[in-house]
N, CA, C and O atoms as a Maestro MAE file, in Angstrom:
{
 s_m_m2io_version
 :::
 2.0.0
}

f_m_ct {
 s_m_title
 :::
 protein
 m_atom[348] {
  # First column is atom index #
  i_m_mmod_type
  r_m_x_coord
  r_m_y_coord
  r_m_z_coord
  i_m_residue_number
  s_m_chain_name
  s_m_pdb_residue_name
  s_m_pdb_atom_name
  i_m_atomic_number
  :::
  1 25 -17.926 62.264 13.051 1 A "MET " " N  " 7
  2 3 -17.147 62.933 14.089 1 A "MET " " CA " 6
  3 2 -17.618 64.383 14.196 1 A "MET " " C  " 6
  4 15 -18.112 64.976 13.236 1 A "MET " " O  " 8
  5 25 -17.452 64.911 15.357 2 A "HIS " " N  " 7
  6 3 -17.793 66.306 15.602 2 A "HIS " " CA " 6
  7 2 -16.823 67.205 14.832 2 A "HIS " " C  " 6
  8 15 -15.633 66.894 14.768 2 A "HIS " " O  " 8
  9 25 -17.298 68.313 14.244 3 A "PRO " " N  " 7
  10 3 -16.403 69.190 13.463 3 A "PRO " " CA " 6
  11 2 -15.174 69.660 14.239 3 A "PRO " " C  " 6
  12 15 -14.101 69.816 13.656 3 A "PRO " " O  " 8
  13 25 -15.317 69.886 15.543 4 A "ASP " " N  " 7
  14 3 -14.154 70.323 16.319 4 A "ASP " " CA " 6
  15 2 -13.078 69.244 16.388 4 A "ASP " " C  " 6
  16 15 -11.891 69.555 16.494 4 A "ASP " " O  " 8
  17 25 -13.486 67.981 16.327 5 A "THR " " N  " 7
  18 3 -12.520 66.881 16.357 5 A "THR " " CA " 6
  19 2 -11.589 66.965 15.156 5 A "THR " " C  " 6
  20 15 -10.379 66.785 15.295 5 A "THR " " O  " 8
  21 25 -12.142 67.236 13.980 6 A "TRP " " N  " 7
  22 3 -11.312 67.355 12.775 6 A "TRP " " CA " 6
  23 2 -10.379 68.544 12.866 6 A "TRP " " C  " 6
  24 15 -9.257 68.493 12.362 6 A "TRP " " O  " 8
  25 25 -10.827 69.609 13.502 7 A "TYR " " N  " 7
  26 3 -9.965 70.781 13.718 7 A "TYR " " CA " 6
  27 2 -8.739 70.374 14.533 7 A "TYR " " C  " 6
  28 15 -7.612 70.729 14.190 7 A "TYR " " O  " 8
  29 25 -8.968 69.625 15.618 8 A "TYR " " N  " 7
  30 3 -7.848 69.215 16.473 8 A "TYR " " CA " 6
  31 2 -6.951 68.188 15.776 8 A "TYR " " C  " 6
  32 15 -5.739 68.180 15.993 8 A "TYR " " O  " 8
  33 25 -7.521 67.343 14.960 9 A "ILE " " N  " 7
  34 3 -6.708 66.414 14.175 9 A "ILE " " CA " 6
  35 2 -5.834 67.205 13.192 9 A "ILE " " C  " 6
  36 15 -4.652 66.903 13.031 9 A "ILE " " O  " 8
  37 25 -6.411 68.204 12.544 10 A "GLY " " N  " 7
  38 3 -5.638 69.057 11.637 10 A "GLY " " CA " 6
  39 2 -4.552 69.824 12.365 10 A "GLY " " C  " 6
  40 15 -3.438 69.964 11.860 10 A "GLY " " O  " 8
  41 25 -4.873 70.322 13.551 11 A "LEU " " N  " 7
  42 3 -3.881 71.038 14.350 11 A "LEU " " CA " 6
  43 2 -2.747 70.111 14.768 11 A "LEU " " C  " 6
  44 15 -1.577 70.488 14.695 11 A "LEU " " O  " 8
  45 25 -3.085 68.902 15.206 12 A "LEU " " N  " 7
  46 3 -2.067 67.915 15.561 12 A "LEU " " CA " 6
  47 2 -1.173 67.616 14.363 12 A "LEU " " C  " 6
  48 15 0.048 67.546 14.494 12 A "LEU " " O  " 8
  49 25 -1.785 67.440 13.197 13 A "GLY " " N  " 7
  50 3 -1.007 67.183 11.988 13 A "GLY " " CA " 6
  51 2 -0.053 68.313 11.668 13 A "GLY " " C  " 6
  52 15 1.091 68.080 11.280 13 A "GLY " " O  " 8
  53 25 -0.526 69.537 11.831 14 A "THR " " N  " 7
  54 3 0.333 70.698 11.571 14 A "THR " " CA " 6
  55 2 1.494 70.743 12.550 14 A "THR " " C  " 6
  56 15 2.624 71.042 12.162 14 A "THR " " O  " 8
  57 25 1.225 70.448 13.815 15 A "LEU " " N  " 7
  58 3 2.299 70.422 14.814 15 A "LEU " " CA " 6
  59 2 3.299 69.312 14.529 15 A "LEU " " C  " 6
  60 15 4.507 69.522 14.647 15 A "LEU " " O  " 8
  61 25 2.810 68.133 14.156 16 A "LEU " " N  " 7
  62 3 3.715 67.032 13.806 16 A "LEU " " CA " 6
  63 2 4.541 67.375 12.578 16 A "LEU " " C  " 6
  64 15 5.759 67.194 12.563 16 A "LEU " " O  " 8
  65 25 3.866 67.873 11.549 17 A "PHE " " N  " 7
  66 3 4.551 68.162 10.296 17 A "PHE " " CA " 6
  67 2 5.597 69.255 10.488 17 A "PHE " " C  " 6
  68 15 6.672 69.201 9.889 17 A "PHE " " O  " 8
  69 25 5.288 70.238 11.315 18 A "SER " " N  " 7
  70 3 6.265 71.296 11.609 18 A "SER " " CA " 6
  71 2 7.343 70.792 12.556 18 A "SER " " C  " 6
  72 15 8.510 71.162 12.430 18 A "SER " " O  " 8
  73 25 6.954 69.952 13.501 19 A "GLY " " N  " 7
  74 3 7.898 69.447 14.487 19 A "GLY " " CA " 6
  75 2 8.956 68.530 13.923 19 A "GLY " " C  " 6
  76 15 9.991 68.315 14.552 19 A "GLY " " O  " 8
  77 25 8.713 67.991 12.754 20 A "ARG " " N  " 7
  78 3 9.716 67.104 12.150 20 A "ARG " " CA " 6
  79 2 11.021 67.839 11.904 20 A "ARG " " C  " 6
  80 15 12.085 67.223 11.847 20 A "ARG " " O  " 8
  81 25 10.944 69.155 11.759 21 A "TRP " " N  " 7
  82 3 12.159 69.938 11.545 21 A "TRP " " CA " 6
  83 2 13.003 70.016 12.813 21 A "TRP " " C  " 6
  84 15 14.218 70.200 12.737 21 A "TRP " " O  " 8
  85 25 12.375 69.880 13.966 22 A "VAL " " N  " 7
  86 3 13.127 69.814 15.222 22 A "VAL " " CA " 6
  87 2 13.955 68.530 15.239 22 A "VAL " " C  " 6
  88 15 15.119 68.543 15.639 22 A "VAL " " O  " 8
  89 25 13.357 67.428 14.805 23 A "ILE " " N  " 7
  90 3 14.080 66.159 14.701 23 A "ILE " " CA " 6
  91 2 15.262 66.301 13.749 23 A "ILE " " C  " 6
  92 15 16.375 65.874 14.058 23 A "ILE " " O  " 8
  93 25 15.010 66.901 12.595 24 A "GLN " " N  " 7
  94 3 16.068 67.078 11.602 24 A "GLN " " CA " 6
  95 2 17.172 67.973 12.139 24 A "GLN " " C  " 6
  96 15 18.349 67.706 11.901 24 A "GLN " " O  " 8
  97 25 16.814 69.033 12.862 25 A "PHE " " N  " 7
  98 3 17.811 69.951 13.416 25 A "PHE " " CA " 6
  99 2 18.745 69.225 14.369 25 A "PHE " " C  " 6
  100 15 19.965 69.331 14.248 25 A "PHE " " O  " 8
  101 25 18.172 68.484 15.324 26 A "PHE " " N  " 7
  102 3 19.011 67.810 16.308 26 A "PHE " " CA " 6
  103 2 19.837 66.682 15.695 26 A "PHE " " C  " 6
  104 15 20.982 66.475 16.097 26 A "PHE " " O  " 8
  105 25 19.284 65.955 14.737 27 A "ALA " " N  " 7
  106 3 20.050 64.899 14.071 27 A "ALA " " CA " 6
  107 2 21.212 65.492 13.289 27 A "ALA " " C  " 6
  108 15 22.320 64.957 13.320 27 A "ALA " " O  " 8
  109 25 20.968 66.590 12.592 28 A "SER " " N  " 7
  110 3 22.030 67.243 11.827 28 A "SER " " CA " 6
  111 2 23.075 67.849 12.746 28 A "SER " " C  " 6
  112 15 24.272 67.763 12.472 28 A "SER " " O  " 8
  113 25 22.631 68.461 13.834 29 A "HIS " " N  " 7
  114 3 23.558 69.064 14.790 29 A "HIS " " CA " 6
  115 2 24.488 68.009 15.379 29 A "HIS " " C  " 6
  116 15 25.676 68.252 15.587 29 A "HIS " " O  " 8
  117 25 23.925 66.842 15.643 30 A "LYS " " N  " 7
  118 3 24.697 65.750 16.260 30 A "LYS " " CA " 6
  119 2 25.846 65.287 15.371 30 A "LYS " " C  " 6
  120 15 26.936 65.009 15.872 30 A "LYS " " O  " 8
  121 25 25.622 65.199 14.053 31 A "VAL " " N  " 7
  122 3 26.668 64.709 13.152 31 A "VAL " " CA " 6
  123 2 27.403 65.832 12.423 31 A "VAL " " C  " 6
  124 15 28.405 65.589 11.752 31 A "VAL " " O  " 8
  125 25 26.910 67.045 12.554 32 A "GLY " " N  " 7
  126 3 27.598 68.181 11.950 32 A "GLY " " CA " 6
  127 2 27.357 68.362 10.462 32 A "GLY " " C  " 6
  128 15 28.106 69.077 9.797 32 A "GLY " " O  " 8
  129 25 26.323 67.724 9.932 33 A "LYS " " N  " 7
  130 3 25.955 67.906 8.530 33 A "LYS " " CA " 6
  131 2 24.467 67.600 8.382 33 A "LYS " " C  " 6
  132 15 23.886 66.940 9.244 33 A "LYS " " O  " 8
  133 25 23.848 68.067 7.310 34 A "PRO " " N  " 7
  134 3 22.411 67.820 7.140 34 A "PRO " " CA " 6
  135 2 22.103 66.336 6.962 34 A "PRO " " C  " 6
  136 15 22.691 65.667 6.111 34 A "PRO " " O  " 8
  137 25 21.179 65.832 7.771 35 A "VAL " " N  " 7
  138 3 20.712 64.455 7.651 35 A "VAL " " CA " 6
  139 2 19.200 64.414 7.852 35 A "VAL " " C  " 6
  140 15 18.622 65.260 8.534 35 A "VAL " " O  " 8
  141 25 18.584 63.421 7.248 36 A "PHE " " N  " 7
  142 3 17.155 63.186 7.420 36 A "PHE " " CA " 6
  143 2 16.991 61.748 7.892 36 A "PHE " " C  " 6
  144 15 17.239 60.806 7.140 36 A "PHE " " O  " 8
  145 25 16.579 61.589 9.123 37 A "THR " " N  " 7
  146 3 16.466 60.269 9.734 37 A "THR " " CA " 6
  147 2 15.127 59.619 9.386 37 A "THR " " C  " 6
  148 15 14.226 60.261 8.846 37 A "THR " " O  " 8
  149 25 15.023 58.339 9.708 38 A "ARG " " N  " 7
  150 3 13.742 57.643 9.538 38 A "ARG " " CA " 6
  151 2 12.644 58.341 10.333 38 A "ARG " " C  " 6
  152 15 11.513 58.478 9.866 38 A "ARG " " O  " 8
  153 25 12.994 58.777 11.540 39 A "ASN " " N  " 7
  154 3 11.989 59.446 12.372 39 A "ASN " " CA " 6
  155 2 11.439 60.701 11.696 39 A "ASN " " C  " 6
  156 15 10.252 61.003 11.820 39 A "ASN " " O  " 8
  157 25 12.287 61.422 10.990 40 A "PHE " " N  " 7
  158 3 11.828 62.596 10.245 40 A "PHE " " CA " 6
  159 2 10.721 62.193 9.278 40 A "PHE " " C  " 6
  160 15 9.692 62.862 9.189 40 A "PHE " " O  " 8
  161 25 10.934 61.101 8.559 41 A "TRP " " N  " 7
  162 3 9.954 60.663 7.566 41 A "TRP " " CA " 6
  163 2 8.716 60.080 8.220 41 A "TRP " " C  " 6
  164 15 7.609 60.279 7.719 41 A "TRP " " O  " 8
  165 25 8.871 59.363 9.329 42 A "TYR " " N  " 7
  166 3 7.699 58.834 10.043 42 A "TYR " " CA " 6
  167 2 6.814 59.967 10.573 42 A "TYR " " C  " 6
  168 15 5.590 59.912 10.458 42 A "TYR " " O  " 8
  169 25 7.433 60.977 11.145 43 A "VAL " " N  " 7
  170 3 6.664 62.120 11.653 43 A "VAL " " CA " 6
  171 2 6.032 62.876 10.487 43 A "VAL " " C  " 6
  172 15 4.917 63.382 10.609 43 A "VAL " " O  " 8
  173 25 6.734 62.954 9.361 44 A "SER " " N  " 7
  174 3 6.161 63.582 8.162 44 A "SER " " CA " 6
  175 2 4.897 62.856 7.725 44 A "SER " " C  " 6
  176 15 3.892 63.487 7.396 44 A "SER " " O  " 8
  177 25 4.951 61.531 7.721 45 A "ILE " " N  " 7
  178 3 3.790 60.733 7.314 45 A "ILE " " CA " 6
  179 2 2.637 60.919 8.296 45 A "ILE " " C  " 6
  180 15 1.494 61.114 7.882 45 A "ILE " " O  " 8
  181 25 2.931 60.859 9.588 46 A "ALA " " N  " 7
  182 3 1.879 61.036 10.595 46 A "ALA " " CA " 6
  183 2 1.237 62.415 10.466 46 A "ALA " " C  " 6
  184 15 0.013 62.541 10.508 46 A "ALA " " O  " 8
  185 25 2.059 63.438 10.310 47 A "GLY " " N  " 7
  186 3 1.527 64.795 10.148 47 A "GLY " " CA " 6
  187 2 0.700 64.930 8.888 47 A "GLY " " C  " 6
  188 15 -0.380 65.521 8.910 47 A "GLY " " O  " 8
  189 25 1.197 64.387 7.791 48 A "SER " " N  " 7
  190 3 0.469 64.456 6.521 48 A "SER " " CA " 6
  191 2 -0.870 63.746 6.604 48 A "SER " " C  " 6
  192 15 -1.873 64.245 6.094 48 A "SER " " O  " 8
  193 25 -0.890 62.577 7.247 49 A "LEU " " N  " 7
  194 3 -2.146 61.834 7.370 49 A "LEU " " CA " 6
  195 2 -3.175 62.592 8.207 49 A "LEU " " C  " 6
  196 15 -4.361 62.612 7.876 49 A "LEU " " O  " 8
  197 25 -2.714 63.215 9.289 50 A "CYS " " N  " 7
  198 3 -3.632 64.018 10.113 50 A "CYS " " CA " 6
  199 2 -4.161 65.214 9.334 50 A "CYS " " C  " 6
  200 15 -5.361 65.490 9.350 50 A "CYS " " O  " 8
  201 25 -3.270 65.920 8.655 51 A "ILE " " N  " 7
  202 3 -3.693 67.096 7.888 51 A "ILE " " CA " 6
  203 2 -4.615 66.684 6.748 51 A "ILE " " C  " 6
  204 15 -5.623 67.344 6.495 51 A "ILE " " O  " 8
  205 25 -4.277 65.598 6.058 52 A "LEU " " N  " 7
  206 3 -5.151 65.116 4.984 52 A "LEU " " CA " 6
  207 2 -6.525 64.729 5.523 52 A "LEU " " C  " 6
  208 15 -7.545 65.025 4.900 52 A "LEU " " O  " 8
  209 25 -6.554 64.070 6.678 53 A "SER " " N  " 7
  210 3 -7.836 63.706 7.286 53 A "SER " " CA " 6
  211 2 -8.671 64.956 7.564 53 A "SER " " C  " 6
  212 15 -9.878 64.978 7.326 53 A "SER " " O  " 8
  213 25 -8.014 65.977 8.065 54 A "TYR " " N  " 7
  214 3 -8.718 67.228 8.333 54 A "TYR " " CA " 6
  215 2 -9.317 67.802 7.048 54 A "TYR " " C  " 6
  216 15 -10.488 68.182 7.018 54 A "TYR " " O  " 8
  217 25 -8.511 67.863 5.995 55 A "PHE " " N  " 7
  218 3 -8.990 68.458 4.746 55 A "PHE " " CA " 6
  219 2 -10.018 67.578 4.035 55 A "PHE " " C  " 6
  220 15 -10.897 68.095 3.346 55 A "PHE " " O  " 8
  221 25 -9.918 66.262 4.194 56 A "ILE " " N  " 7
  222 3 -10.867 65.363 3.530 56 A "ILE " " CA " 6
  223 2 -12.194 65.319 4.286 56 A "ILE " " C  " 6
  224 15 -13.258 65.485 3.688 56 A "ILE " " O  " 8
  225 25 -12.132 65.096 5.597 57 A "PHE " " N  " 7
  226 3 -13.354 64.846 6.362 57 A "PHE " " CA " 6
  227 2 -13.880 66.075 7.103 57 A "PHE " " C  " 6
  228 15 -15.088 66.221 7.293 57 A "PHE " " O  " 8
  229 25 -12.974 66.954 7.520 58 A "GLY " " N  " 7
  230 3 -13.406 68.086 8.324 58 A "GLY " " CA " 6
  231 2 -13.692 69.341 7.533 58 A "GLY " " C  " 6
  232 15 -14.713 69.996 7.748 58 A "GLY " " O  " 8
  233 25 -12.811 69.678 6.631 59 A "ASN " " N  " 7
  234 3 -12.915 70.942 5.919 59 A "ASN " " CA " 6
  235 2 -13.371 70.773 4.472 59 A "ASN " " C  " 6
  236 15 -13.903 71.706 3.870 59 A "ASN " " O  " 8
  237 25 -13.163 69.594 3.924 60 A "ARG " " N  " 7
  238 3 -13.501 69.288 2.526 60 A "ARG " " CA " 6
  239 2 -12.943 70.344 1.567 60 A "ARG " " C  " 6
  240 15 -13.665 70.972 0.792 60 A "ARG " " O  " 8
  241 25 -11.637 70.501 1.661 61 A "ASP " " N  " 7
  242 3 -10.936 71.528 0.884 61 A "ASP " " CA " 6
  243 2 -9.993 70.840 -0.103 61 A "ASP " " C  " 6
  244 15 -8.979 70.264 0.292 61 A "ASP " " O  " 8
  245 25 -10.337 70.907 -1.380 62 A "THR " " N  " 7
  246 3 -9.553 70.248 -2.427 62 A "THR " " CA " 6
  247 2 -8.124 70.783 -2.484 62 A "THR " " C  " 6
  248 15 -7.182 70.012 -2.667 62 A "THR " " O  " 8
  249 25 -7.958 72.081 -2.330 63 A "VAL " " N  " 7
  250 3 -6.615 72.678 -2.376 63 A "VAL " " CA " 6
  251 2 -5.762 72.121 -1.231 63 A "VAL " " C  " 6
  252 15 -4.596 71.783 -1.436 63 A "VAL " " O  " 8
  253 25 -6.327 72.024 -0.048 64 A "GLY " " N  " 7
  254 3 -5.592 71.461 1.090 64 A "GLY " " CA " 6
  255 2 -5.241 70.003 0.884 64 A "GLY " " C  " 6
  256 15 -4.158 69.561 1.267 64 A "GLY " " O  " 8
  257 25 -6.153 69.251 0.280 65 A "ILE " " N  " 7
  258 3 -5.898 67.835 0.011 65 A "ILE " " CA " 6
  259 2 -4.734 67.692 -0.958 65 A "ILE " " C  " 6
  260 15 -3.803 66.926 -0.709 65 A "ILE " " O  " 8
  261 25 -4.787 68.425 -2.054 66 A "ILE " " N  " 7
  262 3 -3.743 68.322 -3.073 66 A "ILE " " CA " 6
  263 2 -2.400 68.791 -2.528 66 A "ILE " " C  " 6
  264 15 -1.371 68.169 -2.791 66 A "ILE " " O  " 8
  265 25 -2.404 69.883 -1.771 67 A "SER " " N  " 7
  266 3 -1.129 70.430 -1.283 67 A "SER " " CA " 6
  267 2 -0.499 69.556 -0.202 67 A "SER " " C  " 6
  268 15 0.705 69.659 0.035 67 A "SER " " O  " 8
  269 25 -1.270 68.707 0.454 68 A "ASN " " N  " 7
  270 3 -0.712 67.838 1.482 68 A "ASN " " CA " 6
  271 2 -0.532 66.404 1.039 68 A "ASN " " C  " 6
  272 15 0.095 65.616 1.748 68 A "ASN " " O  " 8
  273 25 -1.057 66.050 -0.101 69 A "LEU " " N  " 7
  274 3 -0.888 64.702 -0.616 69 A "LEU " " CA " 6
  275 2 0.534 64.488 -1.133 69 A "LEU " " C  " 6
  276 15 1.120 63.429 -0.908 69 A "LEU " " O  " 8
  277 25 1.083 65.470 -1.814 70 A "PHE " " N  " 7
  278 3 2.425 65.332 -2.385 70 A "PHE " " CA " 6
  279 2 3.497 65.088 -1.315 70 A "PHE " " C  " 6
  280 15 4.314 64.183 -1.486 70 A "PHE " " O  " 8
  281 25 3.528 65.866 -0.207 71 A "PRO " " N  " 7
  282 3 4.539 65.568 0.821 71 A "PRO " " CA " 6
  283 2 4.406 64.166 1.407 71 A "PRO " " C  " 6
  284 15 5.408 63.542 1.759 71 A "PRO " " O  " 8
  285 25 3.184 63.672 1.511 72 A "LEU " " N  " 7
  286 3 2.981 62.303 1.998 72 A "LEU " " CA " 6
  287 2 3.626 61.298 1.053 72 A "LEU " " C  " 6
  288 15 4.305 60.372 1.495 72 A "LEU " " O  " 8
  289 25 3.419 61.478 -0.227 73 A "LEU " " N  " 7
  290 3 4.002 60.566 -1.220 73 A "LEU " " CA " 6
  291 2 5.528 60.627 -1.202 73 A "LEU " " C  " 6
  292 15 6.194 59.600 -1.332 73 A "LEU " " O  " 8
  293 25 6.078 61.819 -1.044 74 A "VAL " " N  " 7
  294 3 7.540 61.978 -0.982 74 A "VAL " " CA " 6
  295 2 8.092 61.266 0.259 74 A "VAL " " C  " 6
  296 15 9.105 60.573 0.180 74 A "VAL " " O  " 8
  297 25 7.426 61.439 1.398 75 A "ALA " " N  " 7
  298 3 7.890 60.789 2.625 75 A "ALA " " CA " 6
  299 2 7.826 59.271 2.497 75 A "ALA " " C  " 6
  300 15 8.755 58.574 2.905 75 A "ALA " " O  " 8
  301 25 6.744 58.760 1.937 76 A "LEU " " N  " 7
  302 3 6.625 57.307 1.735 76 A "LEU " " CA " 6
  303 2 7.717 56.793 0.801 76 A "LEU " " C  " 6
  304 15 8.294 55.733 1.046 76 A "LEU " " O  " 8
  305 25 8.000 57.524 -0.253 77 A "TYR " " N  " 7
  306 3 9.043 57.112 -1.197 77 A "TYR " " CA " 6
  307 2 10.417 57.116 -0.526 77 A "TYR " " C  " 6
  308 15 11.215 56.203 -0.734 77 A "TYR " " O  " 8
  309 25 10.688 58.140 0.274 78 A "ASN " " N  " 7
  310 3 11.983 58.193 0.952 78 A "ASN " " CA " 6
  311 2 12.140 57.055 1.950 78 A "ASN " " C  " 6
  312 15 13.229 56.496 2.076 78 A "ASN " " O  " 8
  313 25 11.085 56.705 2.656 79 A "LEU " " N  " 7
  314 3 11.163 55.546 3.547 79 A "LEU " " CA " 6
  315 2 11.380 54.268 2.755 79 A "LEU " " C  " 6
  316 15 12.119 53.384 3.185 79 A "LEU " " O  " 8
  317 25 10.742 54.170 1.608 80 A "TYR " " N  " 7
  318 3 10.963 53.006 0.738 80 A "TYR " " CA " 6
  319 2 12.446 52.912 0.361 80 A "TYR " " C  " 6
  320 15 13.034 51.833 0.425 80 A "TYR " " O  " 8
  321 25 13.036 54.015 -0.023 81 A "LEU " " N  " 7
  322 3 14.456 54.014 -0.406 81 A "LEU " " CA " 6
  323 2 15.352 53.654 0.777 81 A "LEU " " C  " 6
  324 15 16.323 52.913 0.621 81 A "LEU " " O  " 8
  325 25 15.026 54.179 1.964 82 A "ILE " " N  " 7
  326 3 15.836 53.886 3.154 82 A "ILE " " CA " 6
  327 2 15.756 52.402 3.501 82 A "ILE " " C  " 6
  328 15 16.759 51.785 3.861 82 A "ILE " " O  " 8
  329 25 14.560 51.836 3.390 83 A "ASN " " N  " 7
  330 3 14.352 50.441 3.789 83 A "ASN " " CA " 6
  331 2 14.645 49.425 2.697 83 A "ASN " " C  " 6
  332 15 14.666 48.223 2.959 83 A "ASN " " O  " 8
  333 25 14.872 49.895 1.475 84 A "LYS " " N  " 7
  334 3 15.138 48.988 0.364 84 A "LYS " " CA " 6
  335 2 16.471 48.292 0.598 84 A "LYS " " C  " 6
  336 15 17.478 48.923 0.919 84 A "LYS " " O  " 8
  337 25 16.449 47.000 0.433 85 A "LYS " " N  " 7
  338 3 17.671 46.228 0.614 85 A "LYS " " CA " 6
  339 2 18.517 46.319 -0.651 85 A "LYS " " C  " 6
  340 15 17.997 46.199 -1.760 85 A "LYS " " O  " 8
  341 25 19.835 46.533 -0.483 86 A "PRO " " N  " 7
  342 3 20.698 46.588 -1.669 86 A "PRO " " CA " 6
  343 2 20.738 45.230 -2.367 86 A "PRO " " C  " 6
  344 15 20.606 44.182 -1.736 86 A "PRO " " O  " 8
  345 25 20.922 45.277 -3.685 87 A "LEU " " N  " 7
  346 3 20.969 44.042 -4.485 87 A "LEU " " CA " 6
  347 2 22.243 43.279 -4.251 87 A "LEU " " C  " 6
  348 15 22.447 42.219 -4.842 87 A "LEU " " O  " 8
  :::
 }
 m_bond[347] {
  # First column is bond index #
  i_m_from
  i_m_to
  i_m_order
  :::
  1 1 2 1
  2 2 3 1
  3 3 4 2
  4 3 5 1
  5 5 6 1
  6 6 7 1
  7 7 8 2
  8 7 9 1
  9 9 10 1
  10 10 11 1
  11 11 12 2
  12 11 13 1
  13 13 14 1
  14 14 15 1
  15 15 16 2
  16 15 17 1
  17 17 18 1
  18 18 19 1
  19 19 20 2
  20 19 21 1
  21 21 22 1
  22 22 23 1
  23 23 24 2
  24 23 25 1
  25 25 26 1
  26 26 27 1
  27 27 28 2
  28 27 29 1
  29 29 30 1
  30 30 31 1
  31 31 32 2
  32 31 33 1
  33 33 34 1
  34 34 35 1
  35 35 36 2
  36 35 37 1
  37 37 38 1
  38 38 39 1
  39 39 40 2
  40 39 41 1
  41 41 42 1
  42 42 43 1
  43 43 44 2
  44 43 45 1
  45 45 46 1
  46 46 47 1
  47 47 48 2
  48 47 49 1
  49 49 50 1
  50 50 51 1
  51 51 52 2
  52 51 53 1
  53 53 54 1
  54 54 55 1
  55 55 56 2
  56 55 57 1
  57 57 58 1
  58 58 59 1
  59 59 60 2
  60 59 61 1
  61 61 62 1
  62 62 63 1
  63 63 64 2
  64 63 65 1
  65 65 66 1
  66 66 67 1
  67 67 68 2
  68 67 69 1
  69 69 70 1
  70 70 71 1
  71 71 72 2
  72 71 73 1
  73 73 74 1
  74 74 75 1
  75 75 76 2
  76 75 77 1
  77 77 78 1
  78 78 79 1
  79 79 80 2
  80 79 81 1
  81 81 82 1
  82 82 83 1
  83 83 84 2
  84 83 85 1
  85 85 86 1
  86 86 87 1
  87 87 88 2
  88 87 89 1
  89 89 90 1
  90 90 91 1
  91 91 92 2
  92 91 93 1
  93 93 94 1
  94 94 95 1
  95 95 96 2
  96 95 97 1
  97 97 98 1
  98 98 99 1
  99 99 100 2
  100 99 101 1
  101 101 102 1
  102 102 103 1
  103 103 104 2
  104 103 105 1
  105 105 106 1
  106 106 107 1
  107 107 108 2
  108 107 109 1
  109 109 110 1
  110 110 111 1
  111 111 112 2
  112 111 113 1
  113 113 114 1
  114 114 115 1
  115 115 116 2
  116 115 117 1
  117 117 118 1
  118 118 119 1
  119 119 120 2
  120 119 121 1
  121 121 122 1
  122 122 123 1
  123 123 124 2
  124 123 125 1
  125 125 126 1
  126 126 127 1
  127 127 128 2
  128 127 129 1
  129 129 130 1
  130 130 131 1
  131 131 132 2
  132 131 133 1
  133 133 134 1
  134 134 135 1
  135 135 136 2
  136 135 137 1
  137 137 138 1
  138 138 139 1
  139 139 140 2
  140 139 141 1
  141 141 142 1
  142 142 143 1
  143 143 144 2
  144 143 145 1
  145 145 146 1
  146 146 147 1
  147 147 148 2
  148 147 149 1
  149 149 150 1
  150 150 151 1
  151 151 152 2
  152 151 153 1
  153 153 154 1
  154 154 155 1
  155 155 156 2
  156 155 157 1
  157 157 158 1
  158 158 159 1
  159 159 160 2
  160 159 161 1
  161 161 162 1
  162 162 163 1
  163 163 164 2
  164 163 165 1
  165 165 166 1
  166 166 167 1
  167 167 168 2
  168 167 169 1
  169 169 170 1
  170 170 171 1
  171 171 172 2
  172 171 173 1
  173 173 174 1
  174 174 175 1
  175 175 176 2
  176 175 177 1
  177 177 178 1
  178 178 179 1
  179 179 180 2
  180 179 181 1
  181 181 182 1
  182 182 183 1
  183 183 184 2
  184 183 185 1
  185 185 186 1
  186 186 187 1
  187 187 188 2
  188 187 189 1
  189 189 190 1
  190 190 191 1
  191 191 192 2
  192 191 193 1
  193 193 194 1
  194 194 195 1
  195 195 196 2
  196 195 197 1
  197 197 198 1
  198 198 199 1
  199 199 200 2
  200 199 201 1
  201 201 202 1
  202 202 203 1
  203 203 204 2
  204 203 205 1
  205 205 206 1
  206 206 207 1
  207 207 208 2
  208 207 209 1
  209 209 210 1
  210 210 211 1
  211 211 212 2
  212 211 213 1
  213 213 214 1
  214 214 215 1
  215 215 216 2
  216 215 217 1
  217 217 218 1
  218 218 219 1
  219 219 220 2
  220 219 221 1
  221 221 222 1
  222 222 223 1
  223 223 224 2
  224 223 225 1
  225 225 226 1
  226 226 227 1
  227 227 228 2
  228 227 229 1
  229 229 230 1
  230 230 231 1
  231 231 232 2
  232 231 233 1
  233 233 234 1
  234 234 235 1
  235 235 236 2
  236 235 237 1
  237 237 238 1
  238 238 239 1
  239 239 240 2
  240 239 241 1
  241 241 242 1
  242 242 243 1
  243 243 244 2
  244 243 245 1
  245 245 246 1
  246 246 247 1
  247 247 248 2
  248 247 249 1
  249 249 250 1
  250 250 251 1
  251 251 252 2
  252 251 253 1
  253 253 254 1
  254 254 255 1
  255 255 256 2
  256 255 257 1
  257 257 258 1
  258 258 259 1
  259 259 260 2
  260 259 261 1
  261 261 262 1
  262 262 263 1
  263 263 264 2
  264 263 265 1
  265 265 266 1
  266 266 267 1
  267 267 268 2
  268 267 269 1
  269 269 270 1
  270 270 271 1
  271 271 272 2
  272 271 273 1
  273 273 274 1
  274 274 275 1
  275 275 276 2
  276 275 277 1
  277 277 278 1
  278 278 279 1
  279 279 280 2
  280 279 281 1
  281 281 282 1
  282 282 283 1
  283 283 284 2
  284 283 285 1
  285 285 286 1
  286 286 287 1
  287 287 288 2
  288 287 289 1
  289 289 290 1
  290 290 291 1
  291 291 292 2
  292 291 293 1
  293 293 294 1
  294 294 295 1
  295 295 296 2
  296 295 297 1
  297 297 298 1
  298 298 299 1
  299 299 300 2
  300 299 301 1
  301 301 302 1
  302 302 303 1
  303 303 304 2
  304 303 305 1
  305 305 306 1
  306 306 307 1
  307 307 308 2
  308 307 309 1
  309 309 310 1
  310 310 311 1
  311 311 312 2
  312 311 313 1
  313 313 314 1
  314 314 315 1
  315 315 316 2
  316 315 317 1
  317 317 318 1
  318 318 319 1
  319 319 320 2
  320 319 321 1
  321 321 322 1
  322 322 323 1
  323 323 324 2
  324 323 325 1
  325 325 326 1
  326 326 327 1
  327 327 328 2
  328 327 329 1
  329 329 330 1
  330 330 331 1
  331 331 332 2
  332 331 333 1
  333 333 334 1
  334 334 335 1
  335 335 336 2
  336 335 337 1
  337 337 338 1
  338 338 339 1
  339 339 340 2
  340 339 341 1
  341 341 342 1
  342 342 343 1
  343 343 344 2
  344 343 345 1
  345 345 346 1
  346 346 347 1
  347 347 348 2
  :::
 }
}
């Protein structure tokens, strides 16, 4: 891929990852208390994957990879907990 493509993928990831807080704000405002919806976690995963792709393929920055891998794992775990069926 062209280097500029990875830049735009990284930028998209940053916008998604930051934009998830808009989802959280409106969901919390609607119920009057802090909530984190499935959409918050889905957007977190999409943003993390874009940012990780940028750092892995475009920028090759180990610090960026490590700092963005953890939020991805947390988002995946939270979706697992949300979707886990009670015993």
